[in-house]
N, C-alpha and C positions, 0 to 999 in steps of 0.2 A: 775619651771615655765619657760616660754620662754626665759627670759633673761639668766637664769642659763644654759639652754640648749645651747644657742648660745655661752656662755662663755666656756662651756665644749668642744664644737667643736673647738673653737679657741685654747684652751689649748692643744688639741690633734694635731692640724695642725700647730700651731705656730702663733704668733701675726702678722707676716708679710705675712702670706699665702694669695695668690690671687687665686681665683677660675680659673681653666682652662677649657674653653669650650671644649665640646666633638664633635667628628665628624667633619663636615665641618665648624663649628664655627658659623653657621647661627642662632642657637638657643642659647639664652642668657645663660640659665642654665638648668640643668636636676636635678631632685630630687634624682635620683638613677643612679649609674654607676655600671652596672653588679649586683653584690650582696652586694654593699656598698652604704651608703648614698652619694649623690653627692654634690649639692650646700649647702650653709649655711642653708637655710630654710629646705631643705631635712634632713640635719644633725640634726637640732633642733627638727623637728617634729618626727623624728625617736627616738631621746633621750626622747621625751615626750610620747613614747609608740606606735606611729603609725607604723604598719608593713611596711616593704619595698615594698611588693607587692601592698599595697594600695597607697603608694607614686608613684610607677612606673606607675600606671594607669594615673596619671596626666601628665606623659611624653609621653604616647602612643597616639600621634596625637593630644592631647588636647592642649598642650603647656600652661597649666594653670599658671597664675602668683600667687603670694602668697595669695592674698585675695580670688581668685577663688578656689585655692586648699583648703584653710581652710574652705570655705563655703561648698565645696564638701564633705570634711571629716566630717564637722559638721552635714550635712544632713544625714550622715550615722552613726552618734553618735560615731565617733572615736575621736573627740576633741570637746571641748565646750569653746572656747575662748571668752573673752570679747573684746570690741572695741579696747582697748589699745594694746592687744596682736596682733590683726590684723594689726593695724597701725604700731606697732613695726616691725613685720615680713615683711610687705610690704616695709617699709623703708630700712631694712637690705638687702632685696633682690635687691631693686633698686640700692643701692650703690655698692653691690657686682657686679651687672651686668654692672656697669660702670668701672669695672676693678680695683676697690679699694681693699685694703686688708680687711680681715674679721674683724680685730680689728677696722679699720676705719668704716666699716659697722655697727659694734656694737655701736660705738660712735654716729653715726648719728641716729641709731634706738632709742637710749636712748633720744637724743634731741627731736625726733619726738613725744615722749610721756612725755616730760617734766621732764626727769630724768637725773641724771649725776652720775658717779661713778669714 
């Protein structure tokens, strides 16, 4: 599920990892960096089975935030999330984009859906 996918990304990068913006820093985050998942939501969606090329389309001039990206992927039958998943991932992305660590983003995402761990 999305929570475990986020936890997996955190386990890989480390609890204190903070996302580093690419390029000139004007774009808050990118789902894909080269041939690797980029931001936390990109990492999570890739862990949930979304191919990198599909995620990269959200970076190509669209600048989709998490809920727009999920809606786009859902319309193409690549994901089928419930409301809590969208709320969770949007919260996670928002906190990450404010330069907090991925573990802090997870904590806030869990709060947004009324969960704690």
